VEXGU-220464 format. One record per residue (C-alpha): residue number from 1; residue in one letter; x, y, z. Coordinates in nm, 4 decimals, padded with zeros to 6 digits, m for minus. Layout:
<rofis>
<rofi nr="NUM" rest="a" X="X" Y="Y" Z="Z"/>
...
</rofis>
This chain:
<rofis>
<rofi nr="1" rest="m" X="m01.2503" Y="m00.2528" Z="m00.7025"/>
<rofi nr="2" rest="g" X="m01.4944" Y="m00.0180" Z="m00.6114"/>
<rofi nr="3" rest="t" X="m01.5663" Y="00.1852" Z="m00.2877"/>
<rofi nr="4" rest="t" X="m01.6289" Y="00.0114" Z="00.0428"/>
<rofi nr="5" rest="l" X="m01.7404" Y="00.1854" Z="00.4039"/>
<rofi nr="6" rest="d" X="m01.7122" Y="00.0382" Z="00.7165"/>
<rofi nr="7" rest="i" X="m01.7693" Y="00.1506" Z="01.0520"/>
<rofi nr="8" rest="k" X="m01.5921" Y="00.1017" Z="01.3872"/>
<rofi nr="9" rest="i" X="m01.6722" Y="00.1378" Z="01.7029"/>
<rofi nr="10" rest="k" X="m01.4086" Y="00.2438" Z="01.9625"/>
<rofi nr="11" rest="r" X="m01.4955" Y="00.0444" Z="02.2520"/>
<rofi nr="12" rest="a" X="m01.4249" Y="m00.2821" Z="02.1766"/>
<rofi nr="13" rest="n" X="m01.7190" Y="m00.5193" Z="02.3598"/>
<rofi nr="14" rest="k" X="m01.9980" Y="m00.2312" Z="02.2213"/>
<rofi nr="15" rest="v" X="m02.1788" Y="m00.2750" Z="02.5412"/>
<rofi nr="16" rest="y" X="m02.3432" Y="00.0963" Z="02.6246"/>
<rofi nr="17" rest="h" X="m02.5550" Y="00.2223" Z="02.8594"/>
<rofi nr="18" rest="a" X="m02.8385" Y="00.5531" Z="02.7954"/>
<rofi nr="19" rest="g" X="m02.6592" Y="00.8661" Z="02.8087"/>
<rofi nr="20" rest="e" X="m02.2783" Y="00.7413" Z="02.7655"/>
<rofi nr="21" rest="m" X="m02.1121" Y="00.8655" Z="02.4906"/>
<rofi nr="22" rest="l" X="m02.0682" Y="00.6479" Z="02.1812"/>
<rofi nr="23" rest="s" X="m01.7620" Y="00.7368" Z="01.9467"/>
<rofi nr="24" rest="g" X="m01.5878" Y="00.5471" Z="01.6270"/>
<rofi nr="25" rest="v" X="m01.4794" Y="00.6290" Z="01.3111"/>
<rofi nr="26" rest="v" X="m01.5974" Y="00.5672" Z="00.9630"/>
<rofi nr="27" rest="v" X="m01.3456" Y="00.4162" Z="00.7104"/>
<rofi nr="28" rest="i" X="m01.3837" Y="00.5127" Z="00.3293"/>
<rofi nr="29" rest="s" X="m01.1777" Y="00.2798" Z="00.1257"/>
<rofi nr="30" rest="g" X="m01.1512" Y="00.3042" Z="m00.2414"/>
<rofi nr="31" rest="k" X="m00.8779" Y="00.3113" Z="m00.5128"/>
<rofi nr="32" rest="d" X="m01.0138" Y="00.5836" Z="m00.6789"/>
<rofi nr="33" rest="s" X="m01.1525" Y="00.9509" Z="m00.5738"/>
<rofi nr="34" rest="v" X="m01.5499" Y="00.9199" Z="m00.5801"/>
<rofi nr="35" rest="q" X="m01.8192" Y="01.2046" Z="m00.5819"/>
<rofi nr="36" rest="h" X="m02.0974" Y="01.1622" Z="m00.2911"/>
<rofi nr="37" rest="q" X="m02.4036" Y="01.3621" Z="m00.1526"/>
<rofi nr="38" rest="g" X="m02.3389" Y="01.3643" Z="00.1925"/>
<rofi nr="39" rest="l" X="m02.2409" Y="01.1666" Z="00.4629"/>
<rofi nr="40" rest="s" X="m02.5229" Y="01.0749" Z="00.7465"/>
<rofi nr="41" rest="l" X="m02.4627" Y="00.8388" Z="01.0191"/>
<rofi nr="42" rest="m" X="m02.8719" Y="00.7229" Z="01.1466"/>
<rofi nr="43" rest="v" X="m02.8854" Y="00.5259" Z="01.4521"/>
<rofi nr="44" rest="e" X="m03.1488" Y="00.3144" Z="01.5254"/>
<rofi nr="45" rest="g" X="m03.3038" Y="00.0908" Z="01.8570"/>
<rofi nr="46" rest="t" X="m03.5665" Y="m00.1109" Z="01.8159"/>
<rofi nr="47" rest="v" X="m03.8164" Y="m00.4101" Z="02.0130"/>
<rofi nr="48" rest="n" X="m03.9494" Y="m00.6181" Z="01.7820"/>
<rofi nr="49" rest="l" X="m04.2505" Y="m00.8569" Z="01.8833"/>
<rofi nr="50" rest="q" X="m04.3621" Y="m01.2031" Z="01.6582"/>
<rofi nr="51" rest="l" X="m04.6060" Y="m01.4497" Z="01.7414"/>
<rofi nr="52" rest="s" X="m04.5303" Y="m01.8155" Z="01.7947"/>
<rofi nr="53" rest="a" X="m04.6811" Y="m02.0040" Z="01.5237"/>
<rofi nr="54" rest="k" X="m04.9416" Y="m02.1630" Z="01.7408"/>
<rofi nr="55" rest="s" X="m05.0698" Y="m01.8292" Z="01.7970"/>
<rofi nr="56" rest="v" X="m05.1084" Y="m01.7130" Z="01.4850"/>
<rofi nr="57" rest="g" X="m05.4689" Y="m01.6359" Z="01.4054"/>
<rofi nr="58" rest="v" X="m05.5871" Y="m01.6674" Z="01.7918"/>
<rofi nr="59" rest="f" X="m05.5203" Y="m01.2809" Z="01.8784"/>
<rofi nr="60" rest="e" X="m05.6168" Y="m01.0640" Z="01.5318"/>
<rofi nr="61" rest="a" X="m05.5750" Y="m00.7799" Z="01.7309"/>
<rofi nr="62" rest="f" X="m05.2183" Y="m00.8204" Z="01.8130"/>
<rofi nr="63" rest="y" X="m05.0820" Y="m00.7859" Z="01.4635"/>
<rofi nr="64" rest="n" X="m05.1483" Y="m00.4213" Z="01.5063"/>
<rofi nr="65" rest="s" X="m04.9145" Y="m00.3921" Z="01.8641"/>
<rofi nr="66" rest="v" X="m04.6125" Y="m00.6117" Z="01.6951"/>
<rofi nr="67" rest="k" X="m04.4534" Y="m00.3432" Z="01.5143"/>
<rofi nr="68" rest="p" X="m04.1277" Y="m00.2116" Z="01.5995"/>
<rofi nr="69" rest="i" X="m04.1384" Y="00.0039" Z="01.8736"/>
<rofi nr="70" rest="q" X="m03.8734" Y="00.2641" Z="01.8625"/>
<rofi nr="71" rest="v" X="m03.6421" Y="00.3430" Z="02.1494"/>
<rofi nr="72" rest="i" X="m03.3330" Y="00.5293" Z="01.9912"/>
<rofi nr="73" rest="n" X="m03.3527" Y="00.7376" Z="01.6023"/>
<rofi nr="74" rest="s" X="m03.0833" Y="00.9675" Z="01.5397"/>
<rofi nr="75" rest="t" X="m02.9215" Y="01.0920" Z="01.2254"/>
<rofi nr="76" rest="i" X="m02.6215" Y="01.2868" Z="01.2038"/>
<rofi nr="77" rest="e" X="m02.4605" Y="01.4533" Z="00.9202"/>
<rofi nr="78" rest="m" X="m02.0500" Y="01.3976" Z="00.9055"/>
<rofi nr="79" rest="v" X="m02.0076" Y="01.5338" Z="00.5785"/>
<rofi nr="80" rest="k" X="m02.1481" Y="01.7554" Z="00.3310"/>
<rofi nr="81" rest="p" X="m02.1772" Y="01.6803" Z="m00.0295"/>
<rofi nr="82" rest="g" X="m01.7950" Y="01.6415" Z="m00.2236"/>
<rofi nr="83" rest="k" X="m01.5745" Y="01.4252" Z="m00.3128"/>
<rofi nr="84" rest="f" X="m01.3808" Y="01.1205" Z="m00.1134"/>
<rofi nr="85" rest="p" X="m01.0110" Y="01.0721" Z="m00.2784"/>
<rofi nr="86" rest="g" X="m00.9037" Y="00.7470" Z="m00.3114"/>
<rofi nr="87" rest="g" X="m00.6983" Y="00.5232" Z="m00.0753"/>
<rofi nr="88" rest="k" X="m00.8507" Y="00.5398" Z="00.3160"/>
<rofi nr="89" rest="t" X="m01.0815" Y="00.8251" Z="00.4484"/>
<rofi nr="90" rest="e" X="m01.0991" Y="00.7689" Z="00.8376"/>
<rofi nr="91" rest="i" X="m01.4522" Y="01.0288" Z="00.9447"/>
<rofi nr="92" rest="p" X="m01.4228" Y="00.9972" Z="01.3376"/>
<rofi nr="93" rest="f" X="m01.7724" Y="01.0651" Z="01.5423"/>
<rofi nr="94" rest="e" X="m01.8981" Y="01.0888" Z="01.8342"/>
<rofi nr="95" rest="f" X="m02.2612" Y="01.1045" Z="01.9746"/>
<rofi nr="96" rest="p" X="m02.4781" Y="01.0847" Z="02.2978"/>
<rofi nr="97" rest="l" X="m02.7109" Y="00.7973" Z="02.3402"/>
<rofi nr="98" rest="h" X="m03.0431" Y="00.9654" Z="02.3714"/>
<rofi nr="99" rest="v" X="m03.3775" Y="00.7519" Z="02.4361"/>
<rofi nr="100" rest="k" X="m03.7146" Y="00.8850" Z="02.2818"/>
<rofi nr="101" rest="s" X="m03.9025" Y="01.0844" Z="02.5028"/>
<rofi nr="102" rest="n" X="m04.1316" Y="00.8068" Z="02.7466"/>
<rofi nr="103" rest="k" X="m03.8822" Y="00.4869" Z="02.6065"/>
<rofi nr="104" rest="v" X="m03.6452" Y="00.3003" Z="02.7903"/>
<rofi nr="105" rest="l" X="m03.3086" Y="00.1791" Z="02.6617"/>
<rofi nr="106" rest="y" X="m03.3724" Y="m00.2015" Z="02.7283"/>
<rofi nr="107" rest="e" X="m03.0801" Y="m00.4431" Z="02.7064"/>
<rofi nr="108" rest="t" X="m03.0265" Y="m00.6452" Z="02.3777"/>
<rofi nr="109" rest="y" X="m03.1778" Y="m00.9361" Z="02.3862"/>
<rofi nr="110" rest="h" X="m03.2750" Y="m01.2303" Z="02.0982"/>
<rofi nr="111" rest="g" X="m03.5552" Y="m01.4278" Z="02.2135"/>
<rofi nr="112" rest="v" X="m03.7287" Y="m01.6681" Z="01.9904"/>
<rofi nr="113" rest="f" X="m04.0593" Y="m01.4048" Z="02.0280"/>
<rofi nr="114" rest="v" X="m03.8858" Y="m01.0967" Z="02.1737"/>
<rofi nr="115" rest="n" X="m03.5981" Y="m00.9350" Z="01.9626"/>
<rofi nr="116" rest="i" X="m03.4311" Y="m00.6315" Z="02.1549"/>
<rofi nr="117" rest="q" X="m03.1972" Y="m00.4322" Z="01.9614"/>
<rofi nr="118" rest="p" X="m03.0261" Y="m00.1298" Z="02.1310"/>
<rofi nr="119" rest="q" X="m03.0460" Y="m00.0904" Z="03.2681"/>
<rofi nr="120" rest="k" X="m02.9238" Y="m00.0996" Z="03.5931"/>
<rofi nr="121" rest="g" X="m03.1146" Y="m00.2467" Z="03.8339"/>
<rofi nr="122" rest="k" X="m03.1281" Y="m00.2325" Z="04.2195"/>
<rofi nr="123" rest="w" X="m03.0602" Y="m00.5729" Z="04.4042"/>
<rofi nr="124" rest="t" X="m03.1968" Y="m00.7122" Z="04.6706"/>
<rofi nr="125" rest="p" X="m03.1403" Y="m01.0760" Z="04.8004"/>
<rofi nr="126" rest="s" X="m03.4690" Y="m01.2784" Z="04.8792"/>
<rofi nr="127" rest="p" X="m03.3571" Y="m01.6519" Z="05.0144"/>
<rofi nr="128" rest="v" X="m03.6433" Y="m01.8957" Z="04.9635"/>
<rofi nr="129" rest="d" X="m03.6784" Y="m02.2403" Z="05.1649"/>
<rofi nr="130" rest="f" X="m03.8739" Y="m02.5110" Z="05.0234"/>
<rofi nr="131" rest="t" X="m04.0005" Y="m02.8688" Z="05.1008"/>
<rofi nr="132" rest="i" X="m04.1368" Y="m03.1376" Z="04.8538"/>
<rofi nr="133" rest="t" X="m04.4101" Y="m03.3983" Z="04.9289"/>
<rofi nr="134" rest="p" X="m04.6559" Y="m03.5304" Z="04.7719"/>
<rofi nr="135" rest="d" X="m04.8517" Y="m03.3268" Z="04.8997"/>
<rofi nr="136" rest="t" X="m04.7028" Y="m02.9744" Z="04.8127"/>
<rofi nr="137" rest="l" X="m04.7390" Y="m03.1212" Z="04.4339"/>
<rofi nr="138" rest="q" X="m04.9886" Y="m02.9321" Z="04.1633"/>
<rofi nr="139" rest="n" X="m05.1577" Y="m03.0794" Z="03.9076"/>
<rofi nr="140" rest="v" X="m05.1217" Y="m03.4263" Z="04.0778"/>
<rofi nr="141" rest="k" X="m05.4018" Y="m03.6577" Z="03.9103"/>
<rofi nr="142" rest="e" X="m05.3334" Y="m03.9426" Z="04.0944"/>
<rofi nr="143" rest="r" X="m05.2245" Y="m03.8148" Z="04.4089"/>
<rofi nr="144" rest="a" X="m05.2644" Y="m04.1356" Z="04.6029"/>
<rofi nr="145" rest="l" X="m05.0059" Y="m04.3493" Z="04.3914"/>
<rofi nr="146" rest="l" X="m04.7501" Y="m04.1548" Z="04.4234"/>
<rofi nr="147" rest="p" X="m04.4464" Y="m04.2671" Z="04.6626"/>
<rofi nr="148" rest="k" X="m04.3955" Y="m04.1321" Z="04.9321"/>
<rofi nr="149" rest="f" X="m04.1201" Y="m03.8572" Z="05.0059"/>
<rofi nr="150" rest="l" X="m03.9579" Y="m03.5472" Z="05.1515"/>
<rofi nr="151" rest="i" X="m03.7281" Y="m03.3173" Z="04.9937"/>
<rofi nr="152" rest="r" X="m03.5991" Y="m03.0063" Z="05.1424"/>
<rofi nr="153" rest="g" X="m03.3423" Y="m02.7097" Z="05.0320"/>
<rofi nr="154" rest="h" X="m03.3425" Y="m02.3144" Z="05.0235"/>
<rofi nr="155" rest="l" X="m03.2135" Y="m02.0780" Z="04.7172"/>
<rofi nr="156" rest="n" X="m02.9855" Y="m01.8577" Z="04.7944"/>
<rofi nr="157" rest="s" X="m03.1678" Y="m01.5780" Z="04.6277"/>
<rofi nr="158" rest="t" X="m03.4880" Y="m01.5953" Z="04.3459"/>
<rofi nr="159" rest="n" X="m03.3423" Y="m01.2516" Z="04.3065"/>
<rofi nr="160" rest="c" X="m03.0619" Y="m01.2964" Z="04.1207"/>
<rofi nr="161" rest="v" X="m02.7351" Y="m01.0848" Z="03.9486"/>
<rofi nr="162" rest="i" X="m02.7329" Y="m01.2421" Z="03.6012"/>
<rofi nr="163" rest="t" X="m02.3478" Y="m01.2350" Z="03.6160"/>
<rofi nr="164" rest="q" X="m02.3443" Y="m01.4401" Z="03.9171"/>
<rofi nr="165" rest="p" X="m02.4415" Y="m01.7943" Z="03.9771"/>
<rofi nr="166" rest="l" X="m02.8011" Y="m01.8876" Z="04.0938"/>
<rofi nr="167" rest="t" X="m02.6867" Y="m02.1069" Z="04.4274"/>
<rofi nr="168" rest="g" X="m02.8317" Y="m02.3122" Z="04.7065"/>
<rofi nr="169" rest="e" X="m02.8702" Y="m02.6880" Z="04.8685"/>
<rofi nr="170" rest="l" X="m03.0739" Y="m02.9876" Z="04.8310"/>
<rofi nr="171" rest="v" X="m03.1125" Y="m03.2379" Z="05.0971"/>
<rofi nr="172" rest="v" X="m03.3459" Y="m03.5821" Z="04.9929"/>
<rofi nr="173" rest="e" X="m03.4856" Y="m03.6929" Z="05.3534"/>
<rofi nr="174" rest="s" X="m03.6266" Y="m03.9518" Z="05.2412"/>
<rofi nr="175" rest="s" X="m03.8071" Y="m04.1664" Z="04.9622"/>
<rofi nr="176" rest="e" X="m04.0006" Y="m04.4976" Z="04.8580"/>
<rofi nr="177" rest="a" X="m03.8879" Y="m04.4812" Z="04.5593"/>
<rofi nr="178" rest="a" X="m03.5540" Y="m04.4900" Z="04.4504"/>
<rofi nr="179" rest="i" X="m03.3883" Y="m04.1637" Z="04.2717"/>
<rofi nr="180" rest="k" X="m03.3038" Y="m04.1920" Z="03.8683"/>
<rofi nr="181" rest="s" X="m03.2026" Y="m03.8330" Z="03.8449"/>
<rofi nr="182" rest="i" X="m03.2034" Y="m03.4483" Z="04.0007"/>
<rofi nr="183" rest="e" X="m03.2147" Y="m03.1917" Z="03.7313"/>
<rofi nr="184" rest="l" X="m03.2314" Y="m02.7659" Z="03.7047"/>
<rofi nr="185" rest="q" X="m03.4312" Y="m02.6639" Z="03.4820"/>
<rofi nr="186" rest="l" X="m03.4135" Y="m02.2874" Z="03.3275"/>
<rofi nr="187" rest="v" X="m03.7188" Y="m02.1480" Z="03.1450"/>
<rofi nr="188" rest="r" X="m03.7276" Y="m01.8573" Z="02.9671"/>
<rofi nr="189" rest="v" X="m04.1056" Y="m01.6894" Z="02.9257"/>
<rofi nr="190" rest="e" X="m04.1830" Y="m01.4317" Z="02.7025"/>
<rofi nr="191" rest="t" X="m04.4938" Y="m01.2819" Z="02.6930"/>
<rofi nr="192" rest="c" X="m04.6434" Y="m01.0645" Z="02.4136"/>
<rofi nr="193" rest="g" X="m04.9875" Y="m00.8932" Z="02.3796"/>
<rofi nr="194" rest="c" X="m05.2420" Y="m00.5989" Z="02.3968"/>
<rofi nr="195" rest="a" X="m05.5829" Y="m00.5320" Z="02.5694"/>
<rofi nr="196" rest="e" X="m05.7376" Y="m00.7849" Z="02.3424"/>
<rofi nr="197" rest="g" X="m05.5232" Y="m01.1028" Z="02.4453"/>
<rofi nr="198" rest="y" X="m05.1614" Y="m01.2310" Z="02.5211"/>
<rofi nr="199" rest="a" X="m04.9497" Y="m01.4813" Z="02.3945"/>
<rofi nr="200" rest="r" X="m04.7583" Y="m01.6783" Z="02.6254"/>
<rofi nr="201" rest="d" X="m04.4473" Y="m01.9044" Z="02.4973"/>
<rofi nr="202" rest="a" X="m04.2145" Y="m02.0726" Z="02.7814"/>
<rofi nr="203" rest="t" X="m03.9098" Y="m02.2014" Z="02.6307"/>
<rofi nr="204" rest="e" X="m03.6467" Y="m02.4243" Z="02.8246"/>
<rofi nr="205" rest="i" X="m03.2931" Y="m02.2896" Z="02.7801"/>
<rofi nr="206" rest="q" X="m03.0567" Y="m02.4753" Z="03.0286"/>
<rofi nr="207" rest="n" X="m03.0668" Y="m02.7806" Z="03.1848"/>
<rofi nr="208" rest="i" X="m02.8202" Y="m02.9372" Z="03.4285"/>
<rofi nr="209" rest="q" X="m02.8187" Y="m03.2564" Z="03.6241"/>
<rofi nr="210" rest="i" X="m02.7072" Y="m03.1999" Z="03.9922"/>
<rofi nr="211" rest="a" X="m02.7575" Y="m03.5656" Z="04.1078"/>
<rofi nr="212" rest="d" X="m02.7762" Y="m03.9167" Z="03.8758"/>
<rofi nr="213" rest="g" X="m02.8837" Y="m04.2252" Z="04.0291"/>
<rofi nr="214" rest="d" X="m03.0213" Y="m04.3107" Z="04.3884"/>
<rofi nr="215" rest="v" X="m02.8600" Y="m04.0384" Z="04.6119"/>
<rofi nr="216" rest="c" X="m02.7537" Y="m04.1048" Z="04.9712"/>
<rofi nr="217" rest="r" X="m03.0597" Y="m03.9431" Z="05.1924"/>
<rofi nr="218" rest="g" X="m02.9710" Y="m03.6435" Z="05.3845"/>
<rofi nr="219" rest="l" X="m02.6869" Y="m03.6036" Z="05.1969"/>
<rofi nr="220" rest="s" X="m02.6715" Y="m03.2146" Z="05.0918"/>
<rofi nr="221" rest="i" X="m02.6338" Y="m03.1507" Z="04.7343"/>
<rofi nr="222" rest="p" X="m02.5502" Y="m02.8055" Z="04.5975"/>
<rofi nr="223" rest="i" X="m02.7455" Y="m02.5943" Z="04.3657"/>
<rofi nr="224" rest="y" X="m02.4954" Y="m02.4198" Z="04.1049"/>
<rofi nr="225" rest="m" X="m02.6045" Y="m02.2953" Z="03.8173"/>
<rofi nr="226" rest="v" X="m02.4496" Y="m02.0182" Z="03.5514"/>
<rofi nr="227" rest="f" X="m02.7060" Y="m01.8090" Z="03.3840"/>
<rofi nr="228" rest="p" X="m02.6311" Y="m01.8601" Z="03.0223"/>
<rofi nr="229" rest="r" X="m02.5230" Y="m01.5136" Z="02.8732"/>
<rofi nr="230" rest="l" X="m02.6733" Y="m01.5757" Z="02.5259"/>
<rofi nr="231" rest="f" X="m03.0199" Y="m01.6508" Z="02.6364"/>
<rofi nr="232" rest="t" X="m03.0668" Y="m01.4210" Z="02.9450"/>
<rofi nr="233" rest="c" X="m03.1317" Y="m01.0878" Z="03.0081"/>
<rofi nr="234" rest="p" X="m03.2607" Y="m00.8586" Z="03.3312"/>
<rofi nr="235" rest="t" X="m03.6652" Y="m00.9297" Z="03.3817"/>
<rofi nr="236" rest="l" X="m03.7961" Y="m00.7054" Z="03.1714"/>
<rofi nr="237" rest="e" X="m04.2056" Y="m00.5725" Z="03.1640"/>
<rofi nr="238" rest="t" X="m04.3397" Y="m00.3436" Z="02.9823"/>
<rofi nr="239" rest="t" X="m04.7130" Y="m00.2837" Z="02.8179"/>
<rofi nr="240" rest="n" X="m04.6521" Y="m00.5002" Z="02.4921"/>
<rofi nr="241" rest="f" X="m04.4479" Y="m00.7517" Z="02.6166"/>
<rofi nr="242" rest="k" X="m04.2835" Y="m00.9551" Z="02.9017"/>
<rofi nr="243" rest="v" X="m03.9770" Y="m01.1194" Z="02.9556"/>
<rofi nr="244" rest="e" X="m03.9366" Y="m01.3705" Z="03.2638"/>
<rofi nr="245" rest="f" X="m03.7480" Y="m01.6782" Z="03.4285"/>
<rofi nr="246" rest="e" X="m03.8255" Y="m01.9916" Z="03.6040"/>
<rofi nr="247" rest="v" X="m03.6212" Y="m02.2633" Z="03.7855"/>
<rofi nr="248" rest="n" X="m03.7546" Y="m02.6149" Z="03.7874"/>
<rofi nr="249" rest="i" X="m03.6383" Y="m02.8360" Z="04.0459"/>
<rofi nr="250" rest="v" X="m03.6930" Y="m03.1723" Z="03.8662"/>
<rofi nr="251" rest="v" X="m03.6805" Y="m03.5327" Z="04.0659"/>
<rofi nr="252" rest="l" X="m03.6923" Y="m03.8297" Z="03.8364"/>
<rofi nr="253" rest="l" X="m03.8396" Y="m04.1563" Z="04.0739"/>
<rofi nr="254" rest="h" X="m03.7868" Y="m04.5081" Z="03.9705"/>
<rofi nr="255" rest="p" X="m04.0178" Y="m04.6222" Z="03.7624"/>
<rofi nr="256" rest="a" X="m04.1478" Y="m04.3275" Z="03.5472"/>
<rofi nr="257" rest="h" X="m04.2212" Y="m04.0452" Z="03.8160"/>
<rofi nr="258" rest="l" X="m04.1811" Y="m03.6853" Z="03.7425"/>
<rofi nr="259" rest="i" X="m04.1752" Y="m03.4409" Z="04.0597"/>
<rofi nr="260" rest="t" X="m04.1339" Y="m03.0719" Z="03.9256"/>
<rofi nr="261" rest="e" X="m04.1061" Y="m02.7728" Z="04.2151"/>
<rofi nr="262" rest="n" X="m04.1098" Y="m02.4499" Z="04.0466"/>
<rofi nr="263" rest="f" X="m03.9255" Y="m02.0555" Z="04.1258"/>
<rofi nr="264" rest="p" X="m04.0020" Y="m01.7620" Z="03.9348"/>
<rofi nr="265" rest="l" X="m03.6975" Y="m01.6218" Z="03.9051"/>
<rofi nr="266" rest="k" X="m03.5886" Y="m01.1705" Z="03.8965"/>
<rofi nr="267" rest="l" X="m03.2711" Y="m01.1602" Z="03.6458"/>
<rofi nr="268" rest="c" X="m03.1134" Y="m00.7953" Z="03.6983"/>
<rofi nr="269" rest="r" X="m02.8112" Y="m00.6101" Z="03.6229"/>
<rofi nr="270" rest="v" X="m02.5895" Y="m00.4735" Z="03.8756"/>
</rofis>
């Protein structure tokens, strides 16, 4: 069996913020002793951007701006050249996480078109009341053919703490057509680009049905959505990319009417 090397971090959840100490051990295991030319630990954090397939060829100048954006780059010499003995050797390390000058340590995030490999925010609630009728809808070609309806409700806040649910309520005051279902659709919007142009891609990351069938008129329907941990991150906006989130309230009416009301969200971690 050859020599193996493993890096073990002391913190179980591996979540760190800028300026905190990163500590752990490098474990070298082998049956026999082995000569080495030194042991160094390199820490690198990058933001990777890429165009979606439908945008390739649209913004040729964009390719110059999609190179990985480096936010952390540190190298620590741990052991000078010498020999590791046979068996198991543990070499401890500890160093602060300092970002490069004028860079920000974004939260680790894996999207479809934006990936961040290594900030706390201030949260201010922003409640929103809404009314949905045929007259309030946008992008409607034949408004006169829509059945009459009146839907009221509110979201307790569109500024959301990512670890807490999106909440509110919805009331169908009246509707000429029977209702099939009411859904909450969470959408992630990733924008990448440069001065020459931007590519914007929206992806549905969660869909929750909050009502099924022709609901009672005047009945309060709770809105409750937990943000999926693997597909969300705090809202980001930088020079070359943005990661934003929206929620759609989707109402399906008989026979085949689809009503959508959109609300931009701002996610933060406090």
